[in-house]
NUTINU-525279 format. One record per residue: x negated, y negated, z of N, C-alpha, C, CB in turn. Coordinates in steps of 0.1 Angstrom, whole numbers, plus 5000, padded with zeros to 4 digits. Atoms other than C-alpha are relative to their C-alpha. Glycine has a CB too. Example, Ala and Ser with C-alpha at 12.3 -4.5 7.8 and 13.67 -1.06 7.14 Angstrom:
% residues 2
499150125000487750455078499149885000501050005012
500950115000486350115071500849895008499649954986
***
This chain:
% residues 115
499849864996216182782520498850084997501350064994
501149915003213383032523500550144999498949995012
499649865003213883382509498850095002500750014986
501149904998211783682520500550134992499750035015
499749885007211883962494499050115005499949984984
500849894995210584282509499650084987500750095010
500449945012208484452482500450154999498550004999
499749865002209284782466498950095004500350034985
501049904996207485102476499349985013499150014988
500650024987206684992511501150015010499249875001
499049994989208485072543499649915011500150155005
500450094990206484822563500849874998498549984999
499250125001208584522571499149885004501350015009
500750124997206884192569501049884998498749984990
499050115000209083892577499449875003501250045009
500550134997208183532575500949955011500149904987
499350054988209183362607501249914996499149935009
498950105003211283092589500850054988499349874997
499249955011213083312564501549985003499750154997
498650014999216683232558500850124995500549874992
499449885006217383542538499050114998500749974986
500949895002215783882539500650114991499650065014
499549905009216284122510499250125000500249944986
500749885000215284482513500250074987500450105012
499949945013214684592477500050155000498849944991
500049854999213884952487501450055003499050045011
498649964996217284982503500949994988500549925012
499150025011218984842472499750104989499849854994
500449905010216985072448500550135004498550004998
499549874995217885372470501550004998499650025015
498550015001221585262470500450024985500549875005
499749995014221485222432499950154996499149914992
500249875004220085572428501150105006498650055006
499049914994222585732452501449974993500249975015
498850035007225485552434500050074987500249854998
500149935013224285702401500350155002498649984994
499849854997224286052417501550025003499250045012
498649984997227786002430500949994987500549895010
499350015013228985882396499950124992499449884992
500249875007227486192380500950115005498550045000
499249894993229186422405501549984997499850005015
498650025003232586252400500350034985500349855003
499849975014232186272362500050154997498949944991
500049865001231286642365501250075005498750065007
498849944995234486712383501250004991500449945013
498950025010236586622353500450134994499549904989
499549885007238786882337499850135006499550004986
500249874993238387152363501350085002499449985014
498649944999242187222364500150134992501149904997
499949885009242087462334499150115004499749954986
501049904996238987642347500550085012498749935004
499649944987240687712381501450074999500049905011
498749955001244187802369500250155002500649964987
499849854999243688182366499850055015499050074991
500349954986242588202403501149965010498749945004
499050054991245688042418501150105003500649874995
499049894997247888352416501349964994500150025014
498650015004251688312415500249864993500950015011
499750135007253288042393500449895009501250034990
499750104990254587862424498849935005500950065011
501350064995251087822438499349924989499150125005
500650075011249787732404500649864997500150084987
499350135002252387452401499649905010501650025000
500450094989251587312435498649964998500250075013
501450035002247887332428499849904988499150124999
500150095012248387172394500449855004501050054989
499650134995250186882411498949935008501350005009
501150054992247386842436498849964992499550115010
501150045009244786842409500349874992499650124990
499650125007246686582389499949885009501550014995
500150114990246886362420498649975003500850035013
501550024998243186412427499449934988499350145002
500650065012242386322391500249855000500650064987
499750145000244085982395499149935010501549975004
500950064990242085912427498550014996500350065014
501449995005238886042412499749894990499850144993
500350105010239185802383499949865007501249994990
500150124993239785512408498649995007501149995010
501349994994236685622428498949984991499950135008
501050015010234685652397499849854996500350094988
500050155004235585292386499449925011501549964997
500550074989234785162421498550025001500750045013
501449964999231385342422499349934988499850154999
500650075012230585202387499949855003500850024987
500050154997231484842398499049975011501449965004
500950034989229484862430498650024994500250095012
501349975006226585012410499549884992500050124992
500350125008226684712386499649885009501149964991
500350114991226684472415498650025007501149995011
501349974994223684642432498949984990499950155005
501050025010221784642399499849854997500450074987
500150155002222484272394499349935011501449944998
500750054988221384202429498550025000500650065013
501449975001218084382424499449914990499850154996
500650085011217484212391499949855004500850014987
500050144996218383872405499049965010501449965005
501050034989216283882436498550034996500350085012
501449975004213184042420499649894989499950144993
500350115009213383782392499849875007501249984990
500250124992213783502417498650015008501149985010
501249984993210883642437498849974990499950145006
501150025009208683652406499949854996500350084987
500050155004209683292396499449925012501449954997
500650084989208883162431498550035002500850045013
501449974999205583342432499249934990499750164999
500650075011204683192398499849855004500850024987
500050144996205582842411499049985012501449965005
501050014989203482902443498650004995500250105010
501349995006200483002422499649874993499950124990
500250135007200882692401499649895010501249964991
500250104989201082472432498650025006501150015010
501349974994197982642446498949964991499950155004
501050045009195982572415499849854999500350054986
500050145001196882202416499249945012501449944999
500750054988195282162451498649984998500350085011
***
């Protein structure tokens, strides 16, 4: 199998004609960054119920809004967990492919010196 790792910090796509796998590291790094931003935003939304309670008006509206916020909190936690898990997978992918690329480049340099 031939793997083509597209280098970081370049938007030019260079693809070997016989590549079996193409990995766009820039896209993965960008995804990792965006997932971190989403995680931060979801964390920052924690405990807003008490901050908003005075603005809801009547006790009936406050009760309904309290139920809504409690429900939102459950789903926010699930989303946060999912974002964290996907972030870990993306980071592992980046580390794995960049490490593999470095190892393959090292082996190619060794093979070139033997010629």
